[in-house]
VEXDREN-2710 file (C-alpha; in Angstrom, 1 decimal):
% VEXDREN-2710
k/r/px/py/pz
1/UNK/44.4/73.2/52.8
2/UNK/41.4/72.4/50.7
3/UNK/43.5/72.3/47.6
4/UNK/46.0/69.9/49.2
5/UNK/43.1/67.6/50.1
6/UNK/41.7/67.6/46.6
7/UNK/45.2/66.9/45.1
8/UNK/45.8/64.1/47.6
9/UNK/42.4/62.5/46.8
10/UNK/43.1/62.8/43.1
11/UNK/46.5/61.1/43.5
12/UNK/44.9/58.3/45.5
13/UNK/42.3/57.7/42.9
14/UNK/44.9/57.8/40.1
15/UNK/47.0/55.3/42.0
16/UNK/44.0/53.0/42.4
17/UNK/43.1/53.3/38.7
18/UNK/46.7/52.6/37.7
19/UNK/46.8/49.4/39.9
20/UNK/43.5/48.3/38.4
21/UNK/44.8/48.7/34.9
22/UNK/48.0/46.7/35.8
23/UNK/45.8/43.9/37.2
24/UNK/43.6/43.9/34.1
25/UNK/46.6/43.9/31.8
26/UNK/48.2/41.0/33.8
27/UNK/44.9/39.0/33.6
28/UNK/44.8/39.5/29.8
29/UNK/48.4/38.4/29.5
30/UNK/47.6/35.3/31.7
31/UNK/44.7/34.4/29.5
32/UNK/47.0/34.7/26.4
33/UNK/49.5/32.4/28.1
34/UNK/52.2/35.1/28.5
35/UNK/52.9/34.1/32.0
36/UNK/56.4/35.5/32.3
37/UNK/55.1/39.0/31.6
38/UNK/52.1/38.7/33.9
39/UNK/54.0/37.2/36.8
40/UNK/55.6/40.4/38.3
41/UNK/52.2/42.1/38.7
42/UNK/50.7/39.1/40.5
43/UNK/53.8/38.8/42.6
44/UNK/53.4/42.4/43.7
45/UNK/49.7/42.0/44.4
46/UNK/50.0/38.8/46.4
47/UNK/52.7/40.5/48.6
48/UNK/50.2/43.4/49.2
49/UNK/47.3/41.0/49.9
50/UNK/48.7/37.6/51.0
51/UNK/45.2/36.2/51.8
52/UNK/43.6/37.0/48.4
53/UNK/42.8/33.6/46.9
54/UNK/42.8/34.8/43.3
55/UNK/46.2/36.6/43.6
56/UNK/47.6/33.4/45.0
57/UNK/46.2/31.4/42.2
58/UNK/47.4/33.7/39.4
59/UNK/50.9/34.0/40.9
60/UNK/51.2/30.3/41.6
61/UNK/50.0/29.4/38.1
62/UNK/52.5/31.8/36.6
63/UNK/55.3/30.3/38.7
64/UNK/54.3/26.8/37.6
65/UNK/54.2/27.7/33.9
66/UNK/57.6/29.4/34.1
67/UNK/59.2/26.4/35.7
68/UNK/59.3/27.6/39.3
69/UNK/57.3/24.7/40.7
70/UNK/58.5/24.7/44.3
71/UNK/57.8/28.4/44.4
72/UNK/54.3/27.8/43.0
73/UNK/53.3/25.1/45.6
74/UNK/52.3/27.2/48.7
75/UNK/50.4/29.7/46.5
76/UNK/48.4/27.1/44.7
77/UNK/47.7/25.2/47.9
78/UNK/46.4/28.4/49.5
79/UNK/44.2/29.2/46.6
80/UNK/42.8/25.6/46.4
81/UNK/42.1/25.7/50.1
82/UNK/39.9/28.7/49.4
83/UNK/38.2/26.8/46.5
84/UNK/39.5/28.6/43.5
85/UNK/38.3/26.1/40.9
86/UNK/41.3/26.2/38.5
87/UNK/43.8/26.1/41.3
88/UNK/42.8/22.4/41.9
89/UNK/43.9/21.6/38.3
90/UNK/47.2/23.4/38.6
91/UNK/47.8/21.8/42.0
92/UNK/47.0/18.4/40.5
93/UNK/49.5/19.0/37.7
94/UNK/52.1/20.1/40.3
95/UNK/51.6/17.0/42.5
96/UNK/51.8/14.8/39.3
97/UNK/55.2/16.3/38.5
98/UNK/56.3/15.5/42.1
99/UNK/55.0/11.9/41.8
100/UNK/52.4/12.5/44.4
101/UNK/49.8/10.7/42.3
102/UNK/47.1/10.2/45.0
103/UNK/47.2/13.9/45.8
104/UNK/47.1/14.7/42.1
105/UNK/44.0/12.5/41.5
106/UNK/42.2/14.0/44.5
107/UNK/42.7/17.6/43.3
108/UNK/41.7/16.7/39.7
109/UNK/38.5/15.1/41.0
110/UNK/37.7/18.1/43.1
111/UNK/38.4/20.3/40.0
112/UNK/36.0/18.2/37.9
113/UNK/33.4/18.2/40.6
114/UNK/33.4/22.1/40.7
115/UNK/33.4/22.3/36.9
116/UNK/30.2/20.2/36.9
117/UNK/28.6/22.4/39.6
118/UNK/29.4/25.5/37.5
119/UNK/28.3/23.7/34.3
120/UNK/31.7/24.2/32.7
121/UNK/33.2/21.7/30.2
122/UNK/35.1/18.8/31.9
123/UNK/36.6/16.9/28.9
124/UNK/40.1/18.3/29.1
125/UNK/40.3/17.7/32.9
126/UNK/39.0/14.2/32.6
127/UNK/41.6/13.4/29.9
128/UNK/44.4/14.8/32.1
129/UNK/43.0/12.8/35.1
130/UNK/43.1/9.6/33.2
131/UNK/46.8/10.2/32.3
132/UNK/47.6/10.7/36.0
133/UNK/45.7/7.5/36.9
134/UNK/47.7/5.5/34.3
135/UNK/51.0/6.9/35.7
136/UNK/49.9/5.8/39.2
137/UNK/49.2/2.3/38.0
138/UNK/52.5/2.1/36.2
139/UNK/54.5/3.3/39.2
140/UNK/53.0/0.6/41.4
141/UNK/54.8/-2.0/39.1
142/UNK/58.2/-0.4/39.8
143/UNK/60.6/-2.3/42.0
144/UNK/63.8/-1.2/43.7
145/UNK/66.9/-2.5/41.9
146/UNK/70.2/-3.1/43.6
147/UNK/73.2/-2.7/41.4
148/UNK/76.1/-4.9/42.4
149/UNK/78.3/-4.4/39.3
150/UNK/78.5/-1.9/36.4
151/UNK/80.2/-1.6/33.1
152/UNK/79.8/0.6/29.9
153/UNK/78.2/-0.8/26.7
154/UNK/76.7/0.8/23.6
155/UNK/73.0/1.5/23.8
156/UNK/72.3/-0.9/21.0
157/UNK/74.0/-3.8/23.0
158/UNK/72.4/-3.0/26.3
159/UNK/70.0/-6.0/26.4
160/UNK/72.7/-8.4/25.3
161/UNK/74.8/-7.4/28.3
162/UNK/71.9/-7.3/30.7
163/UNK/71.7/-10.9/31.9
164/UNK/68.8/-12.3/33.8
165/UNK/68.1/-15.9/34.9
166/UNK/66.2/-18.2/32.6
167/UNK/63.5/-18.6/35.3
168/UNK/63.0/-14.8/35.2
169/UNK/62.0/-14.7/31.5
170/UNK/63.7/-12.7/28.8
171/UNK/64.1/-9.1/27.6
172/UNK/64.4/-8.2/23.9
173/UNK/63.6/-5.5/21.4
174/UNK/61.5/-5.6/18.2
175/UNK/61.4/-3.2/15.3
176/UNK/57.6/-3.1/15.5
177/UNK/57.5/-1.5/19.0
178/UNK/59.1/1.6/20.4
179/UNK/60.1/0.2/23.8
180/UNK/61.6/-3.0/25.4
181/UNK/59.6/-6.2/25.6
182/UNK/59.6/-8.7/28.5
183/UNK/58.4/-12.3/28.0
184/UNK/57.8/-14.8/30.8
185/UNK/59.8/-18.0/31.1
186/UNK/56.8/-20.0/29.8
187/UNK/56.5/-17.7/26.8
188/UNK/52.7/-17.2/27.4
189/UNK/52.7/-13.6/28.4
190/UNK/54.6/-10.4/27.4
191/UNK/54.7/-6.8/28.6
192/UNK/56.2/-4.1/26.5
193/UNK/56.3/-0.3/26.1
194/UNK/54.9/1.3/22.9
195/UNK/53.6/4.6/21.7
196/UNK/49.9/5.4/21.7
197/UNK/48.3/7.1/18.7
198/UNK/48.9/10.5/20.3
199/UNK/52.6/9.9/20.8
200/UNK/52.7/9.0/24.5
201/UNK/54.4/5.9/25.9
202/UNK/52.1/3.2/27.4
203/UNK/52.7/-0.2/28.9
204/UNK/50.8/-3.1/27.1
205/UNK/50.4/-6.7/27.8
206/UNK/49.5/-9.7/25.6
207/UNK/48.8/-13.3/26.4
208/UNK/49.4/-16.3/24.1
209/UNK/46.9/-19.1/23.7
210/UNK/46.9/-22.2/21.5
211/UNK/45.9/-20.2/18.4
212/UNK/48.4/-17.4/18.9
213/UNK/48.8/-14.0/20.6
214/UNK/45.8/-12.1/21.8
215/UNK/45.1/-8.3/21.1
216/UNK/47.3/-6.1/23.3
217/UNK/45.6/-4.4/26.3
218/UNK/46.8/-1.7/28.7
219/UNK/49.0/-3.3/31.4
220/UNK/47.6/-2.8/34.9
END
C-alpha cells in the first residue's frame, strides 16, 4: 500500500512538471511569435482553468495572430476585464479590425495608462493609437451611396464614366499622387488620398489662395 502511495505521488508530481514544461515552452514560442505552435497548449490550459486571466490572454492573442478573430474576442475581453495589460492592446487591435473605433481607442488608452504605471515603454502603443484615431476620423467622412445604375468599364476609365454634377465639384487623377483627387466647384479646395512616407494611405486637403495652393495637411 505504501509503495502504491509513493508511485501515485511520483506520477502526480511528474504530470505537474510535464504540464509546467509545456506551459513554459508555449510561453517561449509565444514570445518568439510562433503562435500556431503555442496555441494548442494555451487552448488546453484555458479549458482546464477558464477563469485564469493569463491563459485567456495567451490563447486569445494566439487566435488573433492566426486569423481566428471571432474566436479570440471572448478570451481577450475576459483577460482585459481582469486587467492583463497586453490584453488591452490586442483587444484594441481586434476592435479596430471590426471597425469599432471608439472601443479600440478606449482599450489602447487603458493599455497606455497601465504601461505608464508599470514604467514600460509606450511609443509603439501611442503610434498604433494614432493610426486608430486617424481611421476613426476618416470613417466619419463616409456617406451611404445609393446605386441606381451600373455598368462595366476598365479601371483606367472609371473616373471618366463616373458622372457627378458640376455643382458637386470634380474627381480626377494625377500622376503625382497615389489616390483619387476631389476638387470643389469653386476650385479653391481639394481632398485626395496619397501615401505617407511609411507607405500607408492618408487623406490630405489643400486650399488655394490668390498666390497658389497651400501645403497639404491631414484631412479631418
